[in-house]
All heavy atoms as a GROMACS GRO file, in nm:
protein
  644
    1MET      N    1   9.737   7.585   8.308
    1MET     CA    2   9.745   7.690   8.205
    1MET      C    3   9.891   7.715   8.172
    1MET      O    4   9.981   7.676   8.251
    1MET     CB    5   9.677   7.817   8.263
    1MET     CG    6   9.762   7.894   8.360
    1MET     SD    7   9.676   8.042   8.415
    1MET     CE    8   9.700   8.023   8.592
    2VAL      N    9   9.914   7.777   8.062
    2VAL     CA   10  10.049   7.815   8.019
    2VAL      C   11  10.056   7.964   8.013
    2VAL      O   12   9.975   8.031   7.948
    2VAL     CB   13  10.091   7.752   7.884
    2VAL    CG1   14  10.228   7.805   7.838
    2VAL    CG2   15  10.087   7.600   7.886
    3LEU      N   16  10.146   8.020   8.090
    3LEU     CA   17  10.172   8.168   8.086
    3LEU      C   18  10.274   8.198   7.984
    3LEU      O   19  10.379   8.128   7.973
    3LEU     CB   20  10.220   8.217   8.226
    3LEU     CG   21  10.129   8.200   8.341
    3LEU    CD1   22  10.198   8.255   8.467
    3LEU    CD2   23  10.001   8.284   8.316
    4LEU      N   24  10.258   8.300   7.906
    4LEU     CA   25  10.358   8.351   7.812
    4LEU      C   26  10.407   8.480   7.870
    4LEU      O   27  10.327   8.576   7.882
    4LEU     CB   28  10.296   8.371   7.675
    4LEU     CG   29  10.389   8.422   7.564
    4LEU    CD1   30  10.500   8.318   7.546
    4LEU    CD2   31  10.314   8.442   7.439
    5THR      N   32  10.530   8.489   7.906
    5THR     CA   33  10.590   8.608   7.971
    5THR      C   34  10.609   8.720   7.867
    5THR      O   35  10.607   8.692   7.747
    5THR     CB   36  10.720   8.577   8.043
    5THR    OG1   37  10.818   8.543   7.941
    5THR    CG2   38  10.706   8.466   8.141
    6GLU      N   39  10.638   8.838   7.915
    6GLU     CA   40  10.662   8.947   7.823
    6GLU      C   41  10.787   8.929   7.738
    6GLU      O   42  10.805   8.987   7.632
    6GLU     CB   43  10.680   9.080   7.904
    6GLU     CG   44  10.546   9.124   7.963
    6GLU     CD   45  10.560   9.256   8.044
    6GLU    OE1   46  10.669   9.296   8.074
    6GLU    OE2   47  10.453   9.308   8.078
    7ASP      N   48  10.877   8.842   7.785
    7ASP     CA   49  11.000   8.809   7.709
    7ASP      C   50  10.988   8.679   7.634
    7ASP      O   51  11.083   8.611   7.607
    7ASP     CB   52  11.124   8.818   7.796
    7ASP     CG   53  11.113   8.737   7.922
    7ASP    OD1   54  11.001   8.683   7.952
    7ASP    OD2   55  11.214   8.725   7.992
    8ASP      N   56  10.866   8.635   7.609
    8ASP     CA   57  10.827   8.517   7.524
    8ASP      C   58  10.874   8.389   7.582
    8ASP      O   59  10.902   8.292   7.510
    8ASP     CB   60  10.883   8.528   7.382
    8ASP     CG   61  10.806   8.640   7.305
    8ASP    OD1   62  10.682   8.654   7.327
    8ASP    OD2   63  10.867   8.708   7.228
    9GLU      N   64  10.878   8.375   7.714
    9GLU     CA   65  10.913   8.246   7.779
    9GLU      C   66  10.777   8.178   7.821
    9GLU      O   67  10.686   8.254   7.856
    9GLU     CB   68  11.002   8.267   7.902
    9GLU     CG   69  11.136   8.326   7.871
    9GLU     CD   70  11.232   8.230   7.809
    9GLU    OE1   71  11.203   8.112   7.792
    9GLU    OE2   72  11.341   8.281   7.767
   10LYS      N   73  10.776   8.050   7.818
   10LYS     CA   74  10.653   7.980   7.857
   10LYS      C   75  10.668   7.914   7.990
   10LYS      O   76  10.770   7.856   8.019
   10LYS     CB   77  10.622   7.873   7.752
   10LYS     CG   78  10.581   7.933   7.623
   10LYS     CD   79  10.554   7.831   7.514
   10LYS     CE   80  10.530   7.896   7.382
   10LYS     NZ   81  10.549   7.808   7.273
   11ILE      N   82  10.568   7.926   8.077
   11ILE     CA   83  10.568   7.866   8.210
   11ILE      C   84  10.438   7.792   8.219
   11ILE      O   85  10.330   7.851   8.218
   11ILE     CB   86  10.578   7.973   8.321
   11ILE    CG1   87  10.709   8.054   8.295
   11ILE    CG2   88  10.576   7.907   8.457
   11ILE    CD1   89  10.719   8.177   8.384
   12TYR      N   90  10.443   7.662   8.247
   12TYR     CA   91  10.325   7.577   8.272
   12TYR      C   92  10.290   7.592   8.422
   12TYR      O   93  10.371   7.579   8.508
   12TYR     CB   94  10.353   7.432   8.240
   12TYR     CG   95  10.248   7.339   8.279
   12TYR    CD1   96  10.129   7.329   8.211
   12TYR    CD2   97  10.263   7.257   8.390
   12TYR    CE1   98  10.023   7.243   8.253
   12TYR    CE2   99  10.162   7.168   8.438
   12TYR     CZ  100  10.045   7.163   8.359
   12TYR     OH  101   9.948   7.076   8.405
   13CYS      N  102  10.164   7.620   8.448
   13CYS     CA  103  10.116   7.641   8.585
   13CYS      C  104  10.004   7.544   8.613
   13CYS      O  105   9.914   7.530   8.536
   13CYS     CB  106  10.066   7.780   8.603
   13CYS     SG  107  10.181   7.907   8.553
   14LYS      N  108  10.008   7.484   8.731
   14LYS     CA  109   9.902   7.392   8.774
   14LYS      C  110   9.863   7.433   8.916
   14LYS      O  111   9.946   7.448   9.002
   14LYS     CB  112   9.950   7.249   8.777
   14LYS     CG  113   9.845   7.151   8.817
   14LYS     CD  114   9.889   7.011   8.811
   14LYS     CE  115   9.778   6.914   8.856
   14LYS     NZ  116   9.819   6.773   8.856
   15ALA      N  117   9.729   7.447   8.935
   15ALA     CA  118   9.677   7.486   9.066
   15ALA      C  119   9.572   7.384   9.109
   15ALA      O  120   9.486   7.341   9.031
   15ALA     CB  121   9.617   7.624   9.060
   16THR      N  122   9.583   7.339   9.232
   16THR     CA  123   9.482   7.258   9.292
   16THR      C  124   9.442   7.327   9.420
   16THR      O  125   9.511   7.408   9.473
   16THR     CB  126   9.532   7.118   9.320
   16THR    OG1  127   9.648   7.123   9.406
   16THR    CG2  128   9.574   7.041   9.197
   17GLY      N  129   9.324   7.294   9.475
   17GLY     CA  130   9.291   7.356   9.600
   17GLY      C  131   9.150   7.335   9.646
   17GLY      O  132   9.083   7.239   9.606
   18VAL      N  133   9.099   7.423   9.726
   18VAL     CA  134   8.969   7.424   9.791
   18VAL      C  135   8.888   7.538   9.749
   18VAL      O  136   8.939   7.653   9.753
   18VAL     CB  137   8.984   7.419   9.945
   18VAL    CG1  138   8.850   7.416  10.014
   18VAL    CG2  139   9.070   7.304   9.991
   19PHE      N  140   8.767   7.515   9.703
   19PHE     CA  141   8.677   7.623   9.659
   19PHE      C  142   8.567   7.635   9.762
   19PHE      O  143   8.489   7.531   9.783
   19PHE     CB  144   8.624   7.589   9.518
   19PHE     CG  145   8.540   7.694   9.454
   19PHE    CD1  146   8.595   7.807   9.405
   19PHE    CD2  147   8.402   7.679   9.444
   19PHE    CE1  148   8.526   7.907   9.346
   19PHE    CE2  149   8.322   7.775   9.388
   19PHE     CZ  150   8.386   7.892   9.336
   20ASN      N  151   8.552   7.742   9.828
   20ASN     CA  152   8.443   7.762   9.926
   20ASN      C  153   8.326   7.835   9.866
   20ASN      O  154   8.348   7.941   9.800
   20ASN     CB  155   8.495   7.839  10.048
   20ASN     CG  156   8.612   7.771  10.113
   20ASN    OD1  157   8.726   7.808  10.093
   20ASN    ND2  158   8.586   7.669  10.197
   21TYR      N  159   8.207   7.784   9.887
   21TYR     CA  160   8.085   7.852   9.829
   21TYR      C  161   7.969   7.829   9.922
   21TYR      O  162   7.966   7.738  10.010
   21TYR     CB  163   8.054   7.801   9.690
   21TYR     CG  164   8.028   7.651   9.686
   21TYR    CD1  165   7.904   7.603   9.689
   21TYR    CD2  166   8.133   7.566   9.667
   21TYR    CE1  167   7.879   7.464   9.686
   21TYR    CE2  168   8.115   7.427   9.664
   21TYR     CZ  169   7.981   7.381   9.671
   21TYR     OH  170   7.963   7.241   9.665
   22VAL      N  171   7.864   7.907   9.896
   22VAL     CA  172   7.736   7.890   9.974
   22VAL      C  173   7.662   7.774   9.905
   22VAL      O  174   7.632   7.777   9.790
   22VAL     CB  175   7.647   8.017   9.964
   22VAL    CG1  176   7.518   7.993  10.037
   22VAL    CG2  177   7.730   8.136  10.020
   23THR      N  178   7.632   7.670   9.982
   23THR     CA  179   7.574   7.544   9.934
   23THR      C  180   7.439   7.572   9.865
   23THR      O  181   7.411   7.514   9.758
   23THR     CB  182   7.557   7.439  10.047
   23THR    OG1  183   7.679   7.427  10.112
   23THR    CG2  184   7.510   7.308   9.990
   24GLU      N  185   7.357   7.650   9.926
   24GLU     CA  186   7.217   7.675   9.871
   24GLU      C  187   7.214   7.747   9.735
   24GLU      O  188   7.138   7.725   9.649
   24GLU     CB  189   7.132   7.753   9.971
   24GLU     CG  190   7.103   7.679  10.102
   24GLU     CD  191   7.223   7.681  10.197
   24GLU    OE1  192   7.306   7.765  10.185
   24GLU    OE2  193   7.227   7.594  10.288
   25THR      N  194   7.312   7.846   9.716
   25THR     CA  195   7.305   7.929   9.603
   25THR      C  196   7.430   7.908   9.507
   25THR      O  197   7.431   7.966   9.402
   25THR     CB  198   7.306   8.080   9.643
   25THR    OG1  199   7.429   8.108   9.713
   25THR    CG2  200   7.188   8.105   9.730
   26PHE      N  201   7.531   7.832   9.557
   26PHE     CA  202   7.659   7.816   9.484
   26PHE      C  203   7.730   7.954   9.468
   26PHE      O  204   7.820   7.964   9.382
   26PHE     CB  205   7.640   7.750   9.350
   26PHE     CG  206   7.596   7.612   9.358
   26PHE    CD1  207   7.462   7.576   9.335
   26PHE    CD2  208   7.683   7.506   9.397
   26PHE    CE1  209   7.416   7.444   9.348
   26PHE    CE2  210   7.644   7.379   9.407
   26PHE     CZ  211   7.510   7.344   9.387
   27GLU      N  212   7.698   8.050   9.545
   27GLU     CA  213   7.765   8.180   9.549
   27GLU      C  214   7.910   8.153   9.601
   27GLU      O  215   7.931   8.095   9.702
   27GLU     CB  216   7.696   8.278   9.636
   27GLU     CG  217   7.770   8.407   9.649
   27GLU     CD  218   7.714   8.499   9.758
   27GLU    OE1  219   7.604   8.466   9.816
   27GLU    OE2  220   7.771   8.606   9.781
   28SER      N  221   8.008   8.198   9.522
   28SER     CA  222   8.146   8.183   9.562
   28SER      C  223   8.182   8.273   9.679
   28SER      O  224   8.143   8.389   9.687
   28SER     CB  225   8.236   8.217   9.442
   28SER     OG  226   8.372   8.222   9.483
   29LEU      N  227   8.255   8.214   9.769
   29LEU     CA  228   8.305   8.292   9.884
   29LEU      C  229   8.457   8.324   9.864
   29LEU      O  230   8.498   8.438   9.871
   29LEU     CB  231   8.285   8.218  10.018
   29LEU     CG  232   8.139   8.185  10.051
   29LEU    CD1  233   8.134   8.100  10.173
   29LEU    CD2  234   8.065   8.316  10.071
   30LYS      N  235   8.534   8.218   9.846
   30LYS     CA  236   8.677   8.234   9.827
   30LYS      C  237   8.739   8.101   9.793
   30LYS      O  238   8.668   8.000   9.797
   30LYS     CB  239   8.744   8.289   9.958
   30LYS     CG  240   8.725   8.193  10.078
   30LYS     CD  241   8.788   8.250  10.203
   30LYS     CE  242   8.759   8.150  10.317
   30LYS     NZ  243   8.819   8.192  10.440
   31PHE      N  244   8.865   8.099   9.761
   31PHE     CA  245   8.930   7.968   9.737
   31PHE      C  246   9.077   7.980   9.774
   31PHE      O  247   9.137   8.093   9.777
   31PHE     CB  248   8.917   7.922   9.594
   31PHE     CG  249   8.954   8.022   9.490
   31PHE    CD1  250   9.083   8.029   9.437
   31PHE    CD2  251   8.861   8.101   9.428
   31PHE    CE1  252   9.116   8.114   9.345
   31PHE    CE2  253   8.897   8.197   9.332
   31PHE     CZ  254   9.020   8.198   9.285
   32GLN      N  255   9.134   7.867   9.808
   32GLN     CA  256   9.279   7.856   9.843
   32GLN      C  257   9.336   7.756   9.742
   32GLN      O  258   9.276   7.654   9.711
   32GLN     CB  259   9.301   7.806   9.988
   32GLN     CG  260   9.236   7.893  10.094
   32GLN     CD  261   9.091   7.852  10.121
   32GLN    OE1  262   9.058   7.737  10.120
   32GLN    NE2  263   9.014   7.953  10.154
   33THR      N  264   9.462   7.792   9.698
   33THR     CA  265   9.517   7.701   9.594
   33THR      C  266   9.663   7.670   9.630
   33THR      O  267   9.732   7.742   9.700
   33THR     CB  268   9.512   7.770   9.456
   33THR    OG1  269   9.566   7.900   9.468
   33THR    CG2  270   9.378   7.776   9.398
   34HIS      N  271   9.712   7.560   9.573
   34HIS     CA  272   9.851   7.517   9.580
   34HIS      C  273   9.899   7.520   9.438
   34HIS      O  274   9.843   7.457   9.349
   34HIS     CB  275   9.848   7.373   9.638
   34HIS     CG  276   9.980   7.303   9.622
   34HIS    ND1  277   9.984   7.182   9.562
   34HIS    CD2  278  10.104   7.339   9.650
   34HIS    CE1  279  10.116   7.143   9.556
   34HIS    NE2  280  10.188   7.240   9.615
   35TRP      N  281  10.007   7.591   9.410
   35TRP     CA  282  10.063   7.613   9.279
   35TRP      C  283  10.194   7.543   9.258
   35TRP      O  284  10.282   7.546   9.344
   35TRP     CB  285  10.081   7.767   9.248
   35TRP     CG  286   9.956   7.839   9.239
   35TRP    CD1  287   9.869   7.882   9.336
   35TRP    CD2  288   9.894   7.876   9.115
   35TRP    NE1  289   9.767   7.947   9.286
   35TRP    CE2  290   9.770   7.948   9.149
   35TRP    CE3  291   9.926   7.857   8.981
   35TRP    CZ2  292   9.694   7.999   9.046
   35TRP    CZ3  293   9.840   7.913   8.882
   35TRP    CH2  294   9.726   7.982   8.920
   36ARG      N  295  10.211   7.484   9.136
   36ARG     CA  296  10.340   7.432   9.097
   36ARG      C  297  10.366   7.480   8.954
   36ARG      O  298  10.274   7.509   8.879
   36ARG     CB  299  10.343   7.275   9.094
   36ARG     CG  300  10.329   7.209   9.231
   36ARG     CD  301  10.441   7.252   9.328
   36ARG     NE  302  10.576   7.238   9.279
   36ARG     CZ  303  10.659   7.144   9.306
   36ARG    NH1  304  10.627   7.044   9.379
   36ARG    NH2  305  10.785   7.142   9.254
   37PHE      N  306  10.491   7.491   8.922
   37PHE     CA  307  10.532   7.546   8.790
   37PHE      C  308  10.632   7.459   8.720
   37PHE      O  309  10.714   7.396   8.789
   37PHE     CB  310  10.595   7.686   8.812
   37PHE     CG  311  10.504   7.780   8.895
   37PHE    CD1  312  10.525   7.793   9.030
   37PHE    CD2  313  10.410   7.851   8.836
   37PHE    CE1  314  10.446   7.876   9.109
   37PHE    CE2  315  10.324   7.937   8.913
   37PHE     CZ  316  10.350   7.946   9.046
   38ARG      N  317  10.631   7.460   8.590
   38ARG     CA  318  10.734   7.394   8.509
   38ARG      C  319  10.770   7.481   8.394
   38ARG      O  320  10.687   7.539   8.326
   38ARG     CB  321  10.682   7.257   8.457
   38ARG     CG  322  10.655   7.157   8.558
   38ARG     CD  323  10.786   7.103   8.621
   38ARG     NE  324  10.766   7.015   8.732
   38ARG     CZ  325  10.780   7.049   8.859
   38ARG    NH1  326  10.820   7.167   8.892
   38ARG    NH2  327  10.763   6.963   8.952
   39THR      N  328  10.900   7.489   8.363
   39THR     CA  329  10.946   7.567   8.250
   39THR      C  330  11.081   7.510   8.201
   39THR      O  331  11.161   7.460   8.278
   39THR     CB  332  10.955   7.720   8.278
   39THR    OG1  333  10.989   7.784   8.158
   39THR    CG2  334  11.053   7.747   8.388
   40SER      N  335  11.111   7.527   8.075
   40SER     CA  336  11.242   7.491   8.022
   40SER      C  337  11.330   7.622   8.008
   40SER      O  338  11.444   7.618   7.970
   40SER     CB  339  11.231   7.425   7.887
   40SER     OG  340  11.164   7.510   7.793
   41SER      N  341  11.273   7.733   8.048
   41SER     CA  342  11.341   7.866   8.043
   41SER      C  343  11.457   7.871   8.144
   41SER      O  344  11.434   7.842   8.258
   41SER     CB  345  11.241   7.974   8.073
   41SER     OG  346  11.307   8.094   8.099
   42GLU      N  347  11.570   7.910   8.096
   42GLU     CA  348  11.686   7.929   8.190
   42GLU      C  349  11.655   8.043   8.284
   42GLU      O  350  11.692   8.039   8.404
   42GLU     CB  351  11.814   7.959   8.112
   42GLU     CG  352  11.874   7.835   8.050
   42GLU     CD  353  11.914   7.728   8.154
   42GLU    OE1  354  11.977   7.764   8.255
   42GLU    OE2  355  11.881   7.609   8.132
   43LYS      N  356  11.593   8.149   8.236
   43LYS     CA  357  11.565   8.266   8.316
   43LYS      C  358  11.474   8.236   8.430
   43LYS      O  359  11.488   8.294   8.542
   43LYS     CB  360  11.506   8.377   8.227
   43LYS     CG  361  11.482   8.509   8.303
   43LYS     CD  362  11.432   8.613   8.204
   43LYS     CE  363  11.410   8.745   8.278
   43LYS     NZ  364  11.362   8.850   8.186
   44TYR      N  365  11.375   8.154   8.407
   44TYR     CA  366  11.269   8.125   8.508
   44TYR      C  367  11.284   7.985   8.568
   44TYR      O  368  11.188   7.942   8.633
   44TYR     CB  369  11.131   8.147   8.448
   44TYR     CG  370  11.107   8.284   8.405
   44TYR    CD1  371  11.110   8.324   8.267
   44TYR    CD2  372  11.086   8.390   8.498
   44TYR    CE1  373  11.090   8.454   8.228
   44TYR    CE2  374  11.069   8.521   8.457
   44TYR     CZ  375  11.071   8.556   8.320
   44TYR     OH  376  11.054   8.682   8.284
   45LYS      N  377  11.392   7.915   8.545
   45LYS     CA  378  11.404   7.777   8.597
   45LYS      C  379  11.390   7.765   8.747
   45LYS      O  380  11.354   7.655   8.796
   45LYS     CB  381  11.538   7.714   8.548
   45LYS     CG  382  11.657   7.772   8.610
   45LYS     CD  383  11.782   7.697   8.554
   45LYS     CE  384  11.906   7.757   8.618
   45LYS     NZ  385  12.024   7.694   8.568
   46TYR      N  386  11.416   7.869   8.821
   46TYR     CA  387  11.397   7.869   8.967
   46TYR      C  388  11.250   7.826   9.002
   46TYR      O  389  11.222   7.773   9.111
   46TYR     CB  390  11.438   7.997   9.032
   46TYR     CG  391  11.346   8.116   9.002
   46TYR    CD1  392  11.236   8.143   9.082
   46TYR    CD2  393  11.359   8.188   8.884
   46TYR    CE1  394  11.148   8.246   9.055
   46TYR    CE2  395  11.278   8.295   8.853
   46TYR     CZ  396  11.171   8.320   8.940
   46TYR     OH  397  11.085   8.422   8.908
   47LEU      N  398  11.158   7.856   8.910
   47LEU     CA  399  11.018   7.822   8.942
   47LEU      C  400  10.990   7.675   8.947
   47LEU      O  401  10.896   7.628   9.006
   47LEU     CB  402  10.927   7.890   8.832
   47LEU     CG  403  10.914   8.034   8.841
   47LEU    CD1  404  10.839   8.095   8.719
   47LEU    CD2  405  10.842   8.081   8.969
   48ASN      N  406  11.078   7.595   8.883
   48ASN     CA  407  11.064   7.451   8.886
   48ASN      C  408  11.069   7.392   9.028
   48ASN      O  409  11.021   7.279   9.053
   48ASN     CB  410  11.163   7.382   8.797
   48ASN     CG  411  11.140   7.411   8.643
   48ASN    OD1  412  11.027   7.430   8.606
   48ASN    ND2  413  11.244   7.409   8.567
   49ASP      N  414  11.140   7.466   9.115
   49ASP     CA  415  11.152   7.422   9.252
   49ASP      C  416  11.056   7.495   9.348
   49ASP      O  417  11.062   7.474   9.470
   49ASP     CB  418  11.296   7.445   9.303
   49ASP     CG  419  11.393   7.359   9.224
   49ASP    OD1  420  11.358   7.242   9.188
   49ASP    OD2  421  11.505   7.406   9.192
   50ALA      N  422  10.974   7.587   9.295
   50ALA     CA  423  10.889   7.668   9.379
   50ALA      C  424  10.760   7.593   9.410
   50ALA      O  425  10.709   7.522   9.328
   50ALA     CB  426  10.856   7.800   9.310
   51MET      N  427  10.713   7.620   9.534
   51MET     CA  428  10.583   7.576   9.571
   51MET      C  429  10.515   7.696   9.623
   51MET      O  430  10.569   7.769   9.706
   51MET     CB  431  10.589   7.468   9.683
   51MET     CG  432  10.457   7.421   9.726
   51MET     SD  433  10.468   7.299   9.859
   51MET     CE  434  10.543   7.161   9.770
   52ALA      N  435  10.401   7.730   9.575
   52ALA     CA  436  10.330   7.854   9.611
   52ALA      C  437  10.191   7.826   9.664
   52ALA      O  438  10.131   7.726   9.631
   52ALA     CB  439  10.322   7.949   9.489
   53THR      N  440  10.147   7.917   9.747
   53THR     CA  441  10.005   7.913   9.797
   53THR      C  442   9.935   8.035   9.741
   53THR      O  443   9.990   8.142   9.734
   53THR     CB  444  10.013   7.923   9.953
   53THR    OG1  445  10.078   7.807  10.006
   53THR    CG2  446   9.870   7.935  10.009
   54GLY      N  447   9.809   8.011   9.704
   54GLY     CA  448   9.731   8.121   9.652
   54GLY      C  449   9.598   8.136   9.725
   54GLY      O  450   9.547   8.045   9.775
   55PHE      N  451   9.548   8.261   9.727
   55PHE     CA  452   9.419   8.292   9.780
   55PHE      C  453   9.344   8.375   9.676
   55PHE      O  454   9.405   8.452   9.602
   55PHE     CB  455   9.430   8.374   9.906
   55PHE     CG  456   9.511   8.303  10.012
   55PHE    CD1  457   9.646   8.326  10.025
   55PHE    CD2  458   9.450   8.213  10.095
   55PHE    CE1  459   9.724   8.263  10.121
   55PHE    CE2  460   9.525   8.143  10.192
   55PHE     CZ  461   9.667   8.169  10.204
   56GLY      N  462   9.218   8.347   9.661
   56GLY     CA  463   9.146   8.422   9.552
   56GLY      C  464   8.999   8.427   9.575
   56GLY      O  465   8.943   8.378   9.671
   57SER      N  466   8.938   8.492   9.475
   57SER     CA  467   8.792   8.508   9.475
   57SER      C  468   8.742   8.514   9.334
   57SER      O  469   8.821   8.545   9.242
   57SER     CB  470   8.749   8.634   9.558
   57SER     OG  471   8.813   8.744   9.502
   58VAL      N  472   8.615   8.492   9.317
   58VAL     CA  473   8.551   8.503   9.183
   58VAL      C  474   8.513   8.645   9.164
   58VAL      O  475   8.460   8.712   9.253
   58VAL     CB  476   8.426   8.410   9.178
   58VAL    CG1  477   8.357   8.425   9.042
   58VAL    CG2  478   8.469   8.266   9.199
   59LEU      N  479   8.540   8.703   9.042
   59LEU     CA  480   8.505   8.838   9.015
   59LEU      C  481   8.374   8.846   8.947
   59LEU      O  482   8.322   8.757   8.885
   59LEU     CB  483   8.619   8.898   8.924
   59LEU     CG  484   8.761   8.900   8.982
   59LEU    CD1  485   8.863   8.950   8.878
   59LEU    CD2  486   8.762   8.980   9.106
   60ALA      N  487   8.320   8.971   8.944
   60ALA     CA  488   8.192   8.996   8.882
   60ALA      C  489   8.206   8.980   8.732
   60ALA      O  490   8.308   9.010   8.672
   60ALA     CB  491   8.148   9.142   8.915
   61ALA      N  492   8.102   8.931   8.664
   61ALA     CA  493   8.106   8.904   8.526
   61ALA      C  494   8.143   9.027   8.445
   61ALA      O  495   8.220   9.018   8.342
   61ALA     CB  496   7.970   8.852   8.477
   62GLU      N  497   8.100   9.147   8.484
   62GLU     CA  498   8.126   9.265   8.408
   62GLU      C  499   8.272   9.311   8.412
   62GLU      O  500   8.316   9.398   8.337
   62GLU     CB  501   8.036   9.383   8.451
   62GLU     CG  502   8.043   9.420   8.593
   62GLU     CD  503   7.946   9.341   8.680
   62GLU    OE1  504   7.879   9.249   8.633
   62GLU    OE2  505   7.941   9.374   8.804
   63SER      N  506   8.351   9.248   8.498
   63SER     CA  507   8.496   9.283   8.508
   63SER      C  508   8.574   9.234   8.386
   63SER      O  509   8.684   9.285   8.359
   63SER     CB  510   8.554   9.222   8.633
   63SER     OG  511   8.576   9.084   8.621
   64GLY      N  512   8.520   9.133   8.316
   64GLY     CA  513   8.593   9.075   8.199
   64GLY      C  514   8.688   8.968   8.242
   64GLY      O  515   8.753   8.907   8.155
   65TYR      N  516   8.701   8.942   8.365
   65TYR     CA  517   8.790   8.836   8.420
   65TYR      C  518   8.707   8.745   8.506
   65TYR      O  519   8.602   8.780   8.558
   65TYR     CB  520   8.906   8.896   8.508
   65TYR     CG  521   8.996   8.984   8.425
   65TYR    CD1  522   8.976   9.120   8.422
   65TYR    CD2  523   9.100   8.932   8.352
   65TYR    CE1  524   9.061   9.204   8.348
   65TYR    CE2  525   9.180   9.012   8.275
   65TYR     CZ  526   9.164   9.151   8.274
   65TYR     OH  527   9.241   9.230   8.202
   66HIS      N  528   8.753   8.620   8.533
   66HIS     CA  529   8.677   8.530   8.606
   66HIS      C  530   8.724   8.522   8.755
   66HIS      O  531   8.646   8.512   8.844
   66HIS     CB  532   8.693   8.384   8.544
   66HIS     CG  533   8.628   8.377   8.412
   66HIS    ND1  534   8.496   8.375   8.394
   66HIS    CD2  535   8.685   8.368   8.290
   66HIS    CE1  536   8.470   8.367   8.263
   66HIS    NE2  537   8.584   8.362   8.196
   67PHE      N  538   8.859   8.525   8.774
   67PHE     CA  539   8.911   8.509   8.907
   67PHE      C  540   9.019   8.608   8.939
   67PHE      O  541   9.092   8.658   8.853
   67PHE     CB  542   8.973   8.368   8.922
   67PHE     CG  543   8.876   8.254   8.888
   67PHE    CD1  544   8.892   8.188   8.767
   67PHE    CD2  545   8.780   8.218   8.974
   67PHE    CE1  546   8.805   8.086   8.734
   67PHE    CE2  547   8.696   8.111   8.948
   67PHE     CZ  548   8.708   8.049   8.828
   68GLN      N  549   9.036   8.638   9.067
   68GLN     CA  550   9.148   8.715   9.118
   68GLN      C  551   9.236   8.623   9.200
   68GLN      O  552   9.179   8.556   9.292
   68GLN     CB  553   9.103   8.831   9.203
   68GLN     CG  554   9.207   8.902   9.288
   68GLN     CD  555   9.310   8.974   9.199
   68GLN    OE1  556   9.271   9.042   9.110
   68GLN    NE2  557   9.435   8.960   9.234
   69HIS      N  558   9.358   8.606   9.169
   69HIS     CA  559   9.450   8.516   9.247
   69HIS      C  560   9.562   8.607   9.306
   69HIS      O  561   9.621   8.688   9.238
   69HIS     CB  562   9.523   8.418   9.150
   69HIS     CG  563   9.432   8.315   9.098
   69HIS    ND1  564   9.412   8.194   9.160
   69HIS    CD2  565   9.360   8.308   8.979
   69HIS    CE1  566   9.323   8.123   9.092
   69HIS    NE2  567   9.296   8.188   8.984
   70ASP      N  568   9.593   8.579   9.427
   70ASP     CA  569   9.714   8.634   9.496
   70ASP      C  570   9.799   8.515   9.529
   70ASP      O  571   9.755   8.426   9.606
   70ASP     CB  572   9.681   8.709   9.621
   70ASP     CG  573   9.595   8.834   9.590
   70ASP    OD1  574   9.625   8.903   9.491
   70ASP    OD2  575   9.494   8.859   9.660
   71VAL      N  576   9.916   8.503   9.467
   71VAL     CA  577  10.000   8.379   9.480
   71VAL      C  578  10.126   8.415   9.552
   71VAL      O  579  10.189   8.515   9.514
   71VAL     CB  580  10.029   8.317   9.338
   71VAL    CG1  581  10.110   8.195   9.355
   71VAL    CG2  582   9.900   8.282   9.269
   72TYR      N  583  10.166   8.336   9.650
   72TYR     CA  584  10.286   8.361   9.734
   72TYR      C  585  10.378   8.245   9.723
   72TYR      O  586  10.336   8.131   9.745
   72TYR     CB  587  10.244   8.390   9.876
   72TYR     CG  588  10.145   8.501   9.888
   72TYR    CD1  589  10.010   8.482   9.883
   72TYR    CD2  590  10.193   8.635   9.904
   72TYR    CE1  591   9.919   8.585   9.897
   72TYR    CE2  592  10.101   8.738   9.909
   72TYR     CZ  593   9.963   8.711   9.909
   72TYR     OH  594   9.875   8.817   9.923
   73ASP      N  595  10.504   8.270   9.699
   73ASP     CA  596  10.607   8.167   9.701
   73ASP      C  597  10.639   8.134   9.849
   73ASP      O  598  10.647   8.229   9.933
   73ASP     CB  599  10.731   8.214   9.630
   73ASP     CG  600  10.835   8.107   9.604
   73ASP    OD1  601  10.806   7.987   9.636
   73ASP    OD2  602  10.945   8.136   9.562
   74ILE      N  603  10.663   8.009   9.880
   74ILE     CA  604  10.694   7.964  10.015
   74ILE      C  605  10.838   7.939  10.030
   74ILE      O  606  10.896   7.860   9.947
   74ILE     CB  607  10.611   7.844  10.055
   74ILE    CG1  608  10.460   7.871  10.041
   74ILE    CG2  609  10.648   7.793  10.193
   74ILE    CD1  610  10.374   7.750  10.054
   75HIS      N  611  10.907   7.998  10.121
   75HIS     CA  612  11.052   7.975  10.151
   75HIS      C  613  11.076   7.932  10.292
   75HIS      O  614  11.005   7.977  10.382
   75HIS     CB  615  11.129   8.108  10.128
   75HIS     CG  616  11.132   8.160   9.988
   75HIS    ND1  617  11.221   8.116   9.894
   75HIS    CD2  618  11.056   8.252   9.929
   75HIS    CE1  619  11.195   8.176   9.781
   75HIS    NE2  620  11.096   8.261   9.800
   76ILE      N  621  11.168   7.846  10.302
   76ILE     CA  622  11.216   7.806  10.438
   76ILE      C  623  11.353   7.868  10.460
   76ILE      O  624  11.442   7.844  10.387
   76ILE     CB  625  11.228   7.652  10.450
   76ILE    CG1  626  11.089   7.590  10.432
   76ILE    CG2  627  11.286   7.615  10.584
   76ILE    CD1  628  11.089   7.443  10.432
   77ASN      N  629  11.361   7.955  10.558
   77ASN     CA  630  11.486   8.027  10.583
   77ASN      C  631  11.567   7.946  10.685
   77ASN      O  632  11.513   7.909  10.794
   77ASN     CB  633  11.455   8.167  10.642
   77ASN     CG  634  11.394   8.251  10.539
   77ASN    OD1  635  11.424   8.249  10.420
   77ASN    ND2  636  11.304   8.340  10.583
   78ASN      N  637  11.687   7.914  10.652
   78ASN     CA  638  11.772   7.835  10.740
   78ASN      C  639  11.864   7.928  10.813
   78ASN      O  640  11.914   8.026  10.772
   78ASN     CB  641  11.850   7.732  10.665
   78ASN     CG  642  11.760   7.627  10.615
   78ASN    OD1  643  11.656   7.593  10.669
   78ASN    ND2  644  11.796   7.569  10.501
   0.00000   0.00000   0.00000
């Protein structure tokens, strides 16, 4: 997906991961994702080196949204 920021910068986002569901009913339980970002924006260029982990769930249809994602940047402190 491509995010358009409030300051009109574009950030390409790619998520891969694992989707957990009930086999018999296909009811969604949760999912875990691995996120990568690409942008030509000088302001957000730090995202090109970011690797993030996400956790989420499927939302009810009446919410108007499909998924809830909580995404965390991973840092190694030296």
